N, C-alpha and C positions, 0 to 999 in steps of 0.2 A: 518550581517549574522543572521540566526535564529537558536535555538537550538531545535532539534526534539527529542521527546522521545516516544517511541514504547511500545506497551504492547499487549499481547493477542496470542503470539505464543504458539507452543506446538505439540504435538502428536494426530492425530486423525485416526480413522479407513476409509478406503476407503467408500465413499459414505456420509461421514458425513460434518459437519460444522465448520467453525471457523470465529471468527470476530477479526481483528486486529485495534488496535487504534494507533493514532499518535497524540501528543499535541504539539503545537508549543509554543515557548517561548514569543511570542509577537502576537499581533492581524495581520491577514494577510491583505495584501495591494491588492487593487482591480485589480491590474496587476499581481498578484501572482498566480502561479499555483502550485499545490499538485499533488503528482503522488505516486504510488507504484510500486517498481521495484522487480524483483526476480532474484536471482543467485544460480546457481548450480556449483558444483566443476569441474574446468576445462572450464567453459563457461563464457561468458560476462554477466554483469548484464543488464537483458532486462525490459523494461517497461511493466506492466501489465495492470494498469489503471491510469487514469488521471482525474483530476477535475479544472476547472477554478473557481475564485471567483464567477463568475456569475452562476456557477453550471452546466456549459457544460461538459458533461462526454466522455470519449473516452476508449476502451478497446481494448486489443490484442484480435485476433480472437479467440483463444484457452480458453478463460475465459467468451466470450459473452454468457449471459444467465444464468451464475453460479455464477459470481462474481458481487459485487454492491460496488462501491465507493460512498461515502456520505461525507458531511462536516456538521459540527456545528459551524457557524462564531461565535457565541457567547462565545464559549469555545475554539477557534481556534484548533479545533479537526478534523482530517480527519479519516474516518472509511474503511475499506476494509471487507465487508461481503463475505464469501466464502462458497458456498455449492456445493453438488455433487462432492467433492474432491476426486482426483485420486493421484496415486503415481506421475504422472507427475507434479502434483502441489508442490511437495516437493522441498524445497529450503530455501534459506536465503531472508527474505522479508524486503526491506528497504523503509522507507518512505523518500520522496524527496520534496525538495521545490526548486522552480526556479523563480527567480525575478531579473530583472536588469541585467541580463547576468550572475548570479551566482547561482550555486548550492549548497544546504546543504543537507545532510544525517543524518538520524537516524542511531542508532547503528547496526541495523538489528536484525531480529526475526527469529529463525529457526521454519520452520513449517514442519514437518514430516508426511506424509500420509501414514501408514502402518498398516497392520494387526497384 
């Protein structure tokens, strides 16, 4: 398994921007996929964006055009740039690693979009 450490959460006004970071404890394998999930109270944890080692990206429809996932292979870091934030984006964001049939999770970051 891999240990994931997230940073960058916080409170932002509607329309604002925020960037989340996730550092993995080891170099990522070529078969490894990283992702960001969001969870709100009373609901399941849902995927927001994903990226493969080759850089293939995927987004849930609600964030397309506003969020951008990226990675720095050299530093084992995955980012989630979030723009034009709305109250619907509020939640706890989790960094996720999937490889060899196993999931690993970061500790979670609270993101609150509120005026």
